[in-house]
Structure formats: structure tokens, C-alpha cells
C-alpha positions in Angstrom: -113.7 87.2 80.0 -116.3 87.9 77.5 -119.1 86.2 75.7 -116.8 84.8 73.0 -114.2 83.2 75.4 -115.9 81.6 78.4 -114.3 81.3 81.9 -112.6 78.1 83.1 -115.1 77.7 85.9 -118.0 78.0 83.5 -116.4 75.5 81.2 -116.0 73.1 84.1 -119.7 73.5 85.2 -120.8 73.0 81.6 -118.8 69.8 81.3 -120.2 68.6 84.6 -123.8 69.5 83.5 -123.3 67.8 80.1 -121.8 64.7 81.8 -124.7 64.6 84.2 -127.3 65.0 81.5 -125.5 62.4 79.4 -125.4 60.0 82.4 -129.1 60.5 83.2 -130.0 60.0 79.5 -127.8 56.9 79.3 -129.3 55.5 82.5 -133.0 56.2 81.8 -133.6 57.3 78.2 -130.9 55.7 76.0 -132.4 52.2 76.2 -136.0 53.2 75.3 -134.8 55.6 72.6 -132.6 52.8 71.1 -135.5 50.3 71.3 -137.8 52.8 69.6 -135.3 53.4 66.9 -134.7 49.7 66.5 -138.4 49.0 66.4 -138.9 51.8 63.9 -136.0 50.4 61.8 -137.6 46.9 61.9 -141.0 48.4 60.9 -139.5 50.2 58.0 -137.5 47.1 56.9 -140.7 45.0 57.2 -142.7 47.5 55.2 -140.0 47.6 52.5 -140.1 43.8 52.3 -143.9 43.8 52.1 -143.7 46.5 49.4 -141.2 44.4 47.5 -143.4 41.3 47.9 -146.4 43.2 46.8 -144.5 44.6 43.8 -143.5 41.0 42.9 -147.0 39.7 43.4 -148.4 42.5 41.2 -145.8 41.6 38.5 -146.8 37.9 38.7 -150.5 38.9 38.4 -149.7 41.1 35.4 -147.9 38.2 33.8 -150.7 35.9 34.6 -153.2 38.4 33.2 -151.2 38.7 30.0 -151.1 34.9 29.7 -154.8 34.7 30.2 -155.4 37.5 27.6 -153.1 35.6 25.1 -154.8 32.4 25.8 -158.2 34.0 25.4 -157.1 35.6 22.1 -155.9 32.2 20.9 -159.1 30.5 21.9 -161.1 33.3 20.2 -159.1 32.9 17.0 -159.5 29.1 17.2 -163.3 29.5 17.7 -163.5 32.0 14.8 -161.5 29.6 12.6 -163.8 26.7 13.6 -166.9 28.8 13.0 -165.7 29.8 9.6 -164.8 26.2 8.8 -168.2 25.0 9.9 -169.9 27.8 7.9 -167.9 26.8 4.8 -168.8 23.2 5.4 -172.5 24.0 5.8 -172.5 26.1 2.6 -170.8 23.3 0.7 -173.3 20.8 2.0 -176.1 23.1 1.1 -174.7 23.6 -2.4 -174.2 19.9 -2.8 -177.7 19.2 -1.6 -179.1 21.9 -3.9 -177.1 20.4 -6.8 -178.5 16.9 -6.0 -182.0 18.2 -5.7 -181.6 20.0 -9.0 -180.3 16.8 -10.6 -183.2 14.9 -9.2 -185.7 17.4 -10.6 -183.9 17.4 -14.0 -184.1 13.5 -14.0 -187.7 13.5 -13.0 -188.4 16.2 -15.7 -186.7 14.1 -18.3 -188.6 11.0 -17.3 -191.9 13.0 -17.3 -191.1 14.4 -20.7 -190.3 11.0 -22.1 -193.5 9.6 -20.6 -195.5 12.5 -22.0 -194.0 12.1 -25.4 -194.7 8.4 -25.4 -198.3 9.1 -24.2 -198.6 11.7 -26.9 -197.2 9.3 -29.5 -199.6 6.5 -28.4 -202.5 9.0 -28.4 -201.5 10.2 -31.8 -201.1 6.6 -33.1 -204.6 5.8 -31.7 -206.0 8.9 -33.4 -204.3 8.0 -36.7 -205.6 4.4 -36.5 -209.1 5.7 -35.7 -208.9 8.2 -38.5 -207.6 5.5 -40.9 -210.4 3.1 -39.8 -213.0 5.8 -40.3 -211.5 6.8 -43.7 -211.2 3.1 -44.7 -214.8 2.5 -43.6 -216.1 5.4 -45.6 -214.0 4.4 -48.6 -215.2 0.7 -48.3 -218.8 1.8 -47.9 -218.5 3.9 -51.0 -216.7 1.1 -52.9 -219.0 -1.7 -51.8 -222.3 -0.1 -52.4 -222.4 -2.3 -55.5 -222.9 -6.1 -54.8 -220.8 -7.1 -57.7 -217.8 -5.2 -56.5 -218.1 -6.8 -53.0 -218.1 -10.3 -54.5 -215.1 -9.5 -56.7 -213.2 -8.1 -53.8 -213.9 -11.2 -51.6 -212.8 -13.5 -54.4 -209.6 -11.6 -54.8 -209.0 -11.9 -51.0 -209.7 -15.6 -50.9 -207.4 -16.3 -53.8 -204.6 -14.2 -52.2 -205.0 -16.1 -48.9 -205.1 -19.5 -50.5 -201.9 -18.7 -52.6 -200.0 -17.8 -49.4 -200.9 -21.1 -47.8 
């Protein structure tokens, strides 16, 4: 026969050879090959589980990081709000204190002005009385140069005093 259609004897020997190779493989190599495949399958399965666990862990960490970032943002906003509130409070206190100081200065100034005015009035009154005394003294000296005028004036004063009593 030819190459395309083999002989029956060749076919039998090929079947015997194949059976023998199959028997030898089954007896000696099949078990280690199957164990290797099973081990490889377990390793791949274990690696897939670990990859899934790692993916889940990464997802949890990302969620945790987002929570932390949100919490940090909230704390920052709260701190900014508190700082602004404190700043406003300090500014208001400073304004109130400045207003109180200004009021104290105004009150002190008013008191000082009143005191100065009273002092000036007293001083002016003293000056006026001094001037009046000096003028009166000069007038009286001029008037009482004459003895007769002095005696007449004293008599008038005595009669005026006695009429009041």
C-alpha cells in the first residue's frame, strides 16, 4: 500500500506501540503529571484568591483614605470657622475696649475742662476782686484826702449801721 493508506501490520504495530507508550506513561508519568497539574491549579487558584483579597484590601484602604481626607477637610473647615470666629471676637473686643478707652478719655477731658474753667473763673474772680480793691483804694484815697470828707463818710456809715440794728 502506499503512504496514504497504511498496511494492516503497520497499523497493528502502531496500536501496540501506542498502547505500550500509554501504559508506561500511565504507570510512571501520569501520576506526577497529574500532581504537577493539580499543584499548578492550586497555585493559580491561591494566587487568584490572594489577588482578589489584595484588590479588596486596596479598595478598603482607598475608602479609608477617602474617609480620612473627608474628616481632615471637615476638621480644617471647623478650625477655619473657629479661627474666624475667634478673630471676629478679638476684633469686637478690641473695638469695645477702644470705645471704652475713648469714652474714658472724653470723660476725663470733660472733667479737666470743667476744672480748668472753674479754676479760670476763680482766678478771674480773684483778679476782678483785686482790681476792684485797688480801684476802690485809689478812689478812696483820692476822696478821703480831705479830713472833712472822711468824717462825713464815717458819720453816714455809722448812721446807716445803727438804722439797720
